[in-house]
C-alpha positions in Angstrom: 2.6 42.4 61.7 3.0 39.0 59.5 0.7 38.1 56.8 -1.2 35.3 58.2 -4.5 34.9 57.2 -6.5 32.2 58.9 -8.2 29.9 56.1 -11.2 30.8 54.7 -14.3 28.5 56.3 -15.4 25.5 54.5 -18.4 25.8 51.9 -20.8 23.2 53.2 -20.4 20.0 51.4 -23.6 20.0 49.4 -25.0 21.2 45.4 -27.9 20.6 43.5 -27.6 18.1 40.3 -27.2 20.1 38.3 -24.7 21.9 39.8 -23.0 18.6 40.0 -23.3 18.1 36.4 -21.8 21.1 35.4 -19.1 20.9 37.4 -18.1 17.4 35.9 -18.5 18.6 32.9 -16.4 22.1 33.6 -13.9 18.9 34.4 -14.8 16.9 31.7 -13.7 19.9 29.2 -11.0 21.0 30.5 -9.2 17.4 31.1 -10.0 16.0 27.9 -10.1 19.3 25.1 -9.0 22.2 26.8 -5.9 21.0 27.9 -4.7 18.3 24.6 -5.6 21.6 22.8 -3.0 24.2 25.1 -0.2 21.5 25.4 -0.1 21.4 21.3 0.3 24.8 21.6 3.6 24.8 23.8 4.7 21.9 22.1 4.8 23.6 19.8 5.5 27.5 20.7 8.7 25.0 22.6 10.2 24.0 19.2 10.0 27.4 17.9 13.9 27.7 19.8 14.3 30.4 22.3 12.2 29.6 26.0 13.5 32.4 27.5 11.6 34.9 25.1 9.0 32.9 23.5 5.8 34.7 24.7 3.9 32.2 22.8 5.5 29.1 25.3 5.0 31.3 28.5 1.3 32.2 28.5 0.9 28.2 27.3 2.8 27.1 30.4 1.0 30.3 32.9 -2.6 28.9 30.9 -1.7 25.1 31.6 -0.5 25.6 35.2 -4.0 27.3 35.6 -5.5 25.0 34.2 -4.0 21.9 35.9 -4.9 23.8 39.4 -8.9 23.5 38.3 -8.5 20.6 37.4 -7.2 19.5 41.0 -9.6 22.1 42.8 -12.2 19.9 40.9 -11.4 16.5 41.5 -11.0 17.1 45.1 -14.3 19.4 45.2 -16.4 16.6 43.6 -15.0 13.6 45.4 -16.2 15.3 48.5 -19.7 16.6 47.8 -23.4 15.2 48.8 -25.7 15.3 45.4 -28.5 16.7 47.2 -30.9 15.2 44.1 -34.5 14.3 45.7 -37.7 16.3 47.3 -38.4 16.4 51.2 -41.4 15.4 52.2 -42.1 18.4 53.8 -42.5 20.9 50.9 -43.4 23.6 53.1 -40.5 23.9 54.6 -37.3 25.7 53.4 -34.5 23.0 53.2 -31.6 22.6 50.3 -32.6 23.9 46.3 -35.9 25.2 47.8 -36.8 28.3 45.8 -37.9 30.6 48.5 -40.1 33.7 47.8 -39.3 37.0 50.3 -41.2 40.2 50.4 -40.0 43.2 52.3 -41.1 46.3 54.0 -41.8 48.0 51.3 -43.7 45.0 49.7 -41.8 44.0 46.9 -41.2 40.6 45.9 -37.9 38.7 45.5 -37.3 34.9 44.5 -34.4 33.2 45.9 -32.7 29.5 45.7 -30.3 28.0 48.1 -28.2 25.9 46.6 -23.9 24.8 47.1 -21.4 27.3 47.2 -20.3 25.7 44.2 -23.4 27.3 42.4 -23.3 30.5 43.2 -23.3 33.2 40.2 -24.7 30.7 37.8 -28.2 32.0 37.8 -29.8 35.1 38.8 -31.6 34.3 42.3 -29.1 31.9 43.2 -27.9 32.0 46.8 -25.4 29.8 49.1 -26.7 28.1 51.4 -23.8 29.8 53.8 -25.2 33.0 53.5 -26.8 34.6 56.2 -30.2 35.1 54.4 -29.9 31.6 53.8 -29.2 30.2 57.4 -32.2 32.5 58.2 -34.0 30.4 55.8 -33.6 27.2 56.6 -36.5 25.3 57.9 -38.7 28.6 58.2 -42.0 27.6 56.4 -44.1 30.5 54.8 -45.9 33.1 56.7 -42.1 33.3 59.5 -40.5 36.5 59.0 -37.1 37.2 58.9 -34.5 39.6 60.6 -31.2 40.1 58.6 -28.8 41.8 60.5 -26.3 43.8 57.8 -23.0 44.8 58.1 -23.6 48.4 59.3 -26.0 47.4 62.3 -29.5 48.1 60.3 -31.4 45.1 59.7 -33.7 44.2 57.7 -37.6 42.5 57.5 -38.5 40.0 55.4 -42.0 37.5 55.3 -41.7 34.2 53.4 -44.6 34.0 50.6 -43.9 30.6 49.4 -42.0 27.6 48.7 -41.1 25.7 46.1 -39.2 22.9 45.4 -38.9 22.6 41.5 
């Protein structure tokens, strides 16, 4: 048995304007503020002498590697991503960036916004355009039904009761 794993499927290259602004701000913060701070701390720790047993130096170098890894990722991701910042002409159909209100079998409602993979976790209700529920919702209209198959084999039913673009 080998340790090789197939690469993860690539996420859709779409992002909302708010998500793009957030990632750009994170990149700017890491590159202009955080990295110079940590670099200065590493320089000061290195000046103290023996680096092999200097915890501040070792930890600072680890922080720099993590910052550099994140900066590389953000730089590449922001270059290869499409910002969706316009509202579609047909606002009665679910597209990327839509707020969709769903009602389940018990009559409970919940609201989701379809966003890019880099934006999930920012706010409650945000789901990735690559998620099974989002893929089921795309190009549907108010009143359409969705059957979502769960990993355990059961199915869950939803009805789209509202679509909005804010």
